[in-house]
C-alpha positions as CSV (number, residue, x, y, z in Angstrom):
1,X,12.8,47.0,32.2
2,X,11.0,49.2,35.0
3,X,8.5,46.7,36.7
4,X,5.4,49.2,35.6
5,X,6.4,48.8,31.9
6,X,6.9,45.1,32.1
7,X,3.7,44.3,34.0
8,X,2.0,46.7,31.2
9,X,3.7,44.8,28.6
10,X,2.4,41.6,30.0
11,X,-1.0,42.3,30.2
12,X,-0.7,43.5,26.7
13,X,1.0,40.2,25.5
14,X,-2.1,38.6,27.7
15,X,-4.8,40.3,25.8
16,X,-3.5,39.3,22.7
17,X,-3.3,35.8,23.8
18,X,-6.8,36.0,25.3
19,X,-8.4,35.8,28.8
20,X,-10.3,32.4,28.3
21,X,-13.6,31.7,29.9
22,X,-13.6,29.2,32.3
23,X,-15.3,26.4,30.6
24,X,-13.1,27.1,27.6
25,X,-9.7,26.7,29.5
26,X,-11.3,23.5,31.0
27,X,-11.8,21.8,27.2
28,X,-8.2,23.4,26.3
29,X,-5.6,20.6,26.2
30,X,-2.8,20.6,28.4
31,X,0.8,20.6,26.6
32,X,3.7,19.5,28.4
33,X,7.5,19.9,27.3
34,X,10.4,19.2,29.4
35,X,10.8,22.5,30.6
36,X,7.1,24.0,30.5
37,X,3.5,23.5,30.7
38,X,1.3,25.4,28.3
39,X,-2.7,25.8,28.1
40,X,-4.8,27.5,25.5
41,X,-1.3,29.4,24.3
42,X,-0.7,30.3,27.8
43,X,2.3,29.6,29.8
44,X,1.4,28.3,32.8
45,X,4.3,27.2,34.4
46,X,8.0,26.6,33.2
47,X,10.7,24.6,34.9
48,X,13.2,28.0,35.6
49,X,10.9,28.4,38.6
50,X,12.2,25.0,40.5
51,X,14.8,26.8,42.4
52,X,12.3,29.2,43.4
53,X,9.5,26.6,43.9
54,X,11.6,24.9,46.9
55,X,11.8,27.6,48.7
56,X,8.1,28.4,48.9
57,X,7.5,24.4,49.6
58,X,9.8,24.5,52.3
59,X,8.5,27.8,53.7
60,X,5.2,26.1,54.3
61,X,5.8,22.4,55.0
62,X,9.3,22.0,56.8
63,X,7.5,21.5,60.1
64,X,5.3,18.9,58.6
65,X,1.5,19.1,59.6
66,X,-1.7,19.3,57.0
67,X,-0.7,21.3,54.1
68,X,-2.7,23.0,51.3
69,X,-1.3,23.5,48.0
70,X,-3.7,25.8,45.4
71,X,-2.7,25.1,41.9
72,X,-0.6,22.4,40.7
73,X,1.0,23.1,37.7
74,X,4.3,21.4,36.9
75,X,4.0,19.6,40.1
76,X,7.2,21.0,41.3
77,X,6.3,22.3,44.4
78,X,4.4,19.2,45.3
79,X,7.4,16.9,44.8
80,X,9.2,19.2,47.5
81,X,6.0,19.1,49.7
82,X,6.3,15.5,49.8
83,X,9.5,15.1,50.9
84,X,9.7,17.0,53.7
85,X,7.3,14.4,55.2
86,X,4.1,16.5,55.6
87,X,1.1,14.5,57.3
88,X,-1.6,15.4,54.8
89,X,-1.4,17.1,51.4
90,X,-4.4,18.8,49.8
91,X,-3.9,19.9,46.3
92,X,-6.8,21.9,44.8
93,X,-6.5,22.3,40.9
94,X,-9.0,22.9,37.9
95,X,-7.4,21.5,34.8
96,X,-8.4,18.0,34.4
97,X,-5.0,17.0,32.0
98,X,-2.9,18.6,34.8
99,X,-5.0,16.6,37.4
100,X,-4.5,13.5,35.2
101,X,-0.8,13.9,35.4
102,X,-0.9,14.5,39.2
103,X,-2.4,11.1,39.8
104,X,-0.3,9.4,37.1
105,X,3.1,11.1,39.3
106,X,0.9,10.1,43.0
107,X,-0.8,7.3,42.1
108,X,0.5,5.6,45.3
109,X,0.5,8.7,47.5
110,X,-3.1,9.0,46.6
111,X,-4.0,5.8,47.1
112,X,-3.0,5.6,50.4
113,X,-4.6,9.0,51.4
114,X,-1.4,11.1,51.6
115,X,-2.2,13.3,48.9
116,X,-6.1,14.2,48.3
117,X,-6.9,16.1,45.2
118,X,-9.7,18.3,45.0
119,X,-11.1,19.3,41.2
120,X,-12.3,22.6,40.6
121,X,-11.4,26.2,40.4
122,X,-10.3,27.5,44.0
123,X,-12.9,30.3,44.0
124,X,-15.2,28.0,44.5
125,X,-13.7,25.0,46.3
126,X,-11.6,26.7,49.3
127,X,-14.6,28.5,50.9
128,X,-16.2,24.5,51.7
129,X,-12.8,24.0,53.9
130,X,-13.1,24.2,57.5
131,X,-11.5,26.8,59.5
132,X,-8.3,26.4,60.8
133,X,-7.4,23.2,59.3
134,X,-4.3,23.8,57.6
135,X,-0.5,24.3,58.9
136,X,0.7,25.2,55.7
137,X,-0.6,26.8,52.8
138,X,1.0,27.3,49.2
139,X,-0.7,29.3,46.6
140,X,0.3,29.9,42.8
141,X,-2.6,29.5,40.4
142,X,-2.7,31.3,36.9
143,X,-4.9,34.1,37.3
144,X,-7.7,34.3,34.0
145,X,-9.4,37.5,34.4
146,X,-7.3,40.4,33.9
147,X,-7.7,42.4,37.1
148,X,-6.4,39.3,38.9
149,X,-3.2,39.9,37.1
150,X,0.2,40.1,39.4
151,X,-2.5,40.7,42.7
152,X,-4.3,37.0,41.8
153,X,-3.0,35.9,45.5
154,X,-4.8,39.1,47.0
155,X,-7.9,37.4,46.4
156,X,-6.9,34.4,48.5
157,X,-5.4,36.3,51.6
158,X,-8.7,36.2,53.8
159,X,-9.4,32.9,53.1
160,X,-5.8,31.8,54.1
161,X,-6.4,33.5,57.1
162,X,-9.3,31.7,58.0
163,X,-7.8,28.4,56.9
164,X,-4.7,28.6,58.7
165,X,-4.2,27.2,62.2
166,X,-2.5,29.6,64.7
167,X,1.2,29.1,63.8
168,X,0.5,28.2,60.3
169,X,2.5,29.5,57.6
170,X,1.3,30.8,53.7
171,X,3.4,31.3,51.2
172,X,3.0,32.1,47.2
173,X,4.2,33.2,43.9
174,X,4.8,37.1,44.8
175,X,5.5,38.6,41.7
176,X,7.5,41.1,43.0
177,X,11.1,41.4,42.4
178,X,13.0,42.5,46.0
179,X,10.0,43.6,48.4
180,X,6.3,43.7,49.3
181,X,4.4,46.8,47.9
182,X,2.6,49.2,50.3
183,X,-0.7,47.6,48.7
184,X,0.8,43.9,49.0
185,X,1.1,44.6,52.7
186,X,-1.8,46.7,53.3
187,X,-3.9,43.6,51.8
188,X,-2.1,41.0,54.2
189,X,-3.2,43.5,57.2
190,X,-6.6,43.7,56.1
191,X,-7.1,39.7,56.0
192,X,-5.5,39.7,59.3
193,X,-1.8,38.9,59.3
194,X,0.6,40.7,61.3
195,X,4.0,38.6,61.1
196,X,5.0,39.4,57.7
197,X,8.1,38.4,56.0
198,X,10.4,37.5,53.0
199,X,13.0,35.8,51.3
200,X,14.5,37.5,48.0
201,X,15.1,34.4,46.0
202,X,17.5,34.2,42.7
203,X,16.0,33.2,39.9
204,X,16.9,32.5,36.1
205,X,14.3,32.8,33.7
206,X,15.2,32.5,29.9
207,X,15.2,35.6,27.9
208,X,12.0,34.7,26.0
209,X,9.8,34.2,29.5
210,X,7.0,36.3,28.9
211,X,5.7,36.6,32.8
212,X,9.1,37.4,34.4
213,X,12.2,39.2,33.5
214,X,14.0,40.2,36.9
215,X,16.8,37.9,38.4
216,X,15.2,38.1,41.8
217,X,11.5,37.1,43.4
218,X,10.6,37.5,46.9
219,X,9.4,34.4,48.8
220,X,6.7,35.6,51.1
221,X,6.4,34.3,54.6
222,X,3.4,34.8,56.3
223,X,2.5,33.3,59.9
224,X,-1.1,33.5,61.4
């Protein structure tokens, strides 16, 4: 299926599910299965993303330092980031059930101060963080508005540039199969980035996955 038609199909499905108000999204229970996280009928994250998440996590945390992760989901990337022995790890997450899961999994790390959780929507919390305070940033949030679908990360680029130290690295769930689109490159450059690269990662989503049907996805490597 051509990517354009696939995107249109997902938008149609999302419209049928609905784009919930933030207050309703927070109230909805998070449902965990062995392979997925579902909130208000929305597939927020699925286990087939594991290998891809490892690549993203390694890109932004292999050199250690102070890491910002925007969106916790199933905690897949968090696990890989912590295994890389980073200095400090800040997690931004808005859903109370997901935060509870994170606190249960990383109780000791949170108690010691190795992981810090900021509860709320990234659009409200990120502007409060200090300039040039992170060595690596991983952005992977679930879009709650139609205009942000497939371009949610575009909204974050300028804040990422502000927050990264010189030489710091940004990566994110890219939603592109083999290369950056022209619009994608433009948004990165408009934010101030000039060192723009990526890896093509093999992925294997199940046939019933409603948000990705390709066998590859790019992992951005964006250096300030």
